[in-house]
N, C-alpha and C positions, 0 to 999 in steps of 0.2 A: 649482474641483475639479481635483485633480491626477490625471494618468494614471499607471497602474501601469507598472512596467518592461516587463511583457509587452505592454501596450497600445502603449507607445511603440515597442517593437521591431516589432510587427505593422504599425503605421503606416509606420515607416521602410522595412521590407521591401516593403510594398505600393507605396511611392512610388519606390523605386529602379528605375532603368532596367533592363529585362530584355533579354537577348540570346538568340538561338538559333543553334545550329550544327548542321549536317547531318552525321551520321556513320553509317557502317555499324558495327553492334555484333555481337559474337559471342555472341548470345543466341538460344536456340530460342524464338521468339515464340509458337509453338503450345503450348509447355509453360507452363501458367499459373504453376506454382511457380517456374520459372526466371525468367520475366518479372517476377513479384512480387519476387524477390530482387534483380533488377537495379534495379527501381524503388525498393526499400528503400535500396540504396546511394546512389542519386541523392538520395533524401530526406534522407540524412545530410548532404549538401552543399547542402540547400535547393534542389534542382533538380527539374524535372519533365521528362517526355518526351512526344512525340506520334509515333506511327508514321506514316511516309510510305508505305513499302512493306514489307509483312511478310516477303516473300521477295525480297530485292533482288538486283541483278546481281553484287554482290561475293561470290560463292560461295554465294549464297542467304541470306546473313545479312540481317536486317532493316535498313532505312535509317530512322533516326529523327531528329527534332529534339530536341536537349537544350536546355532552356530555363532561364535563371536569370541572376543578376547576373554581371558580368564576373569579380569575384574568385572567386565560387563555381565558375564554369565553369573558370577557370584551375586552381583547386585540384583539382577532380575530374579534369580532363584529366591533370594532372601525376601524381596518385596512382593513377589507374585506367586511363588510355588510352595515355599516352605514356611510361610507365615513368620519370618524372622528367626526361625530355629536354626542356629548356626551349625549344630551337629548334623541336621538334615541337609543343609547346604553342602557341608563337607562330604557327606555320604554320596550325594549326587556328583560332586566334583571329582571324587575318586574314579568315577567311570568315564571322565572326560578324556577324549582322545584328540591328538593333533588332527585338525581338519585338512584334508587334501581334496580339493575340488576334482570331481570326475569330469574329464574332458571327453566329449563325444567324438568317436572316431568317424571319419568320413568313409563311406562305403565305396569300395572300388568296383568299377564296372569293367568286366573283362569281355 
């Protein structure tokens, strides 16, 4: 049985190493529409995010983890966060860490 191109792509993307970078972003996290637009742009680069602090210390902007493969993170940073400044992209990528999803533990009832 042969896999379709879509299935192959899903398997490849699922097995690729994912990284996370911590950034403060100028998004009003309380505004659901603005937050959805931000996440939509991320999804165009096959990235996701997780809020760390919704009203962070950097002017009150949210602090988030941006999560995805290294090439996708670099593309998004260059196009949307660093205005094409490759040195700035490298600066942010130096802080990238391998992303390990946190699994919630089930509570045991004794």
